[in-house]
C-alpha positions in Angstrom: 159.7 44.3 -130.0 159.7 42.2 -126.9 158.6 45.7 -125.1 155.6 46.1 -127.7 154.3 42.7 -126.9 155.1 43.2 -123.2 153.2 46.1 -123.4 150.5 44.7 -125.2 150.5 41.6 -122.9 150.3 44.2 -119.9 147.3 46.1 -121.2 145.3 43.2 -122.0 146.1 42.1 -118.7 145.3 44.8 -116.8 142.2 45.4 -119.1 140.8 42.2 -118.3 141.3 42.8 -114.6 139.6 45.9 -114.9 136.7 44.0 -116.6 136.4 41.3 -114.1 136.5 44.3 -110.7 133.5 45.6 -112.8 131.4 42.7 -112.9 131.1 42.3 -109.3 130.4 46.0 -108.9 127.5 45.6 -111.8 126.5 42.7 -109.7 126.5 44.3 -106.2 124.8 47.1 -107.8 122.2 44.7 -109.3 121.6 43.2 -106.1 121.1 46.1 -104.0 118.7 47.5 -106.6 117.2 44.0 -106.3 116.9 43.9 -102.6 115.4 47.7 -102.7 113.0 46.7 -105.4 111.9 43.8 -103.3 111.6 46.1 -99.9 109.4 48.5 -101.8 107.0 46.0 -103.3 106.7 44.7 -99.4 106.1 48.2 -98.3 103.7 48.9 -100.8 102.0 45.3 -100.0 101.9 46.7 -96.3 100.5 50.3 -97.0 97.6 48.3 -99.4 96.9 45.9 -96.6 96.7 48.8 -94.0 94.4 51.1 -96.7 92.0 48.2 -96.7 92.0 47.9 -92.9 91.6 51.5 -92.5 88.7 51.7 -95.1 86.9 48.6 -93.5 87.2 50.6 -90.3 85.9 53.4 -91.3 82.8 51.8 -93.1 82.3 50.2 -89.8 82.2 53.5 -88.0 80.1 55.1 -90.4 77.6 52.2 -89.8 77.8 52.4 -86.4 77.6 56.0 -86.1 74.1 55.5 -88.1 73.1 52.9 -85.9 73.6 55.3 -82.8 71.5 57.9 -84.9 68.7 55.5 -85.2 68.8 54.7 -81.7 68.8 58.2 -80.7 65.6 59.0 -82.9 64.1 56.1 -81.5 64.4 57.4 -77.8 63.1 60.9 -79.0 60.2 59.1 -80.4 59.5 57.2 -77.5 60.0 59.8 -75.1 57.6 62.4 -77.1 55.0 59.6 -77.3 55.5 59.1 -73.1 54.8 62.8 -72.7 51.2 62.6 -74.0 50.0 59.9 -71.4 51.6 61.9 -68.5 50.0 65.4 -69.8 46.7 63.6 -69.8 47.1 61.8 -66.4 47.8 65.3 -65.0 45.1 67.1 -66.9 42.6 64.2 -65.2 44.0 64.2 -61.8 43.5 68.3 -62.0 40.1 67.4 -63.3 39.4 65.4 -60.4 40.7 67.8 -57.9 38.1 70.3 -59.3 35.4 68.0 -58.9 36.1 66.9 -55.5 36.6 70.7 -54.2 32.9 71.6 -56.0 31.7 68.1 -54.5 32.9 69.4 -50.9 32.0 72.7 -51.0 28.2 71.4 -51.2 27.0 74.0 -53.6 26.0 71.9 -55.9 22.4 70.5 -56.9 21.6 66.7 -56.1 21.7 66.2 -59.9 25.1 67.9 -60.2 26.1 65.9 -57.4 25.3 62.7 -59.1 26.5 63.8 -62.3 30.0 64.9 -60.9 30.2 61.8 -59.1 30.2 59.8 -62.5 32.4 61.9 -64.0 34.7 61.5 -61.1 34.3 57.7 -61.2 35.0 57.6 -65.0 38.2 59.9 -64.7 39.6 58.1 -62.0 39.1 54.7 -64.5 40.5 56.4 -67.1 43.7 57.8 -65.2 44.3 54.2 -64.3 44.6 53.3 -67.8 46.7 56.4 -68.7 48.8 55.4 -65.7 49.2 51.8 -67.2 49.9 53.3 -70.5 52.5 55.4 -69.4 54.0 52.8 -67.3 54.6 50.5 -70.2 55.8 53.7 -71.8 58.4 54.4 -69.2 59.7 50.4 -69.8 59.9 51.3 -73.6 61.7 54.3 -72.9 64.3 52.5 -70.6 64.6 50.1 -73.3 65.5 52.4 -75.9 67.8 54.4 -73.8 69.6 50.9 -72.8 69.8 50.5 -76.6 71.4 54.2 -77.3 74.0 53.2 -74.5 74.8 50.0 -76.0 75.0 51.5 -79.5 77.1 54.2 -78.2 79.7 51.9 -76.7 80.2 50.2 -80.0 80.7 53.4 -81.4 83.2 54.4 -78.7 84.8 51.2 -79.6 84.9 51.4 -83.6 86.5 55.0 -83.0 89.5 53.7 -80.7 90.2 50.8 -83.1 90.4 53.6 -85.9 92.6 55.7 -83.5 94.7 52.4 -82.7 94.9 51.9 -86.3 95.8 55.4 -86.9 98.7 55.1 -84.6 100.0 52.2 -85.9 100.2 53.8 -89.6 101.6 56.7 -88.4 104.6 54.4 -86.3 105.1 52.4 -89.7 105.6 55.9 -91.6 108.2 57.1 -89.4 110.0 53.9 -89.2 109.9 54.0 -93.2 111.4 57.1 -93.4 
């Protein structure tokens, strides 16, 4: 009988020892799972923030790209408008030369000479006005060109930000593996 009581006591003691050793293992497992879930949560939050930053940077890049397109279109429009006064100026200069060659040839009648001289004076007056218009147009073209360069520099900065963000995200993804 003593042997049976001893065996039962030994069995209960060993069973109790097994249970006490199992509890810390379960607690360690739960703690490690909890730590992993916490780390996953932090990783998800970091990815969410990075994703939002990437979206903001891409939006800024798109807006800046549109600003460059507008500046380029403005410059093209100014250049096209500036061609016309320059072409008129050249045409008038050619007309003046033609009139001067006729007058210097001495083949025109007195009435034609007077008419040619009046036309020459008129063309010279008009050429001065067109020269002023061309000069103003050149200033506008220089401003538009400067604006385009400024917008292109901003676009390059936005692209650099995206590149840096991409490298940072790549580094984080490699570190997370």
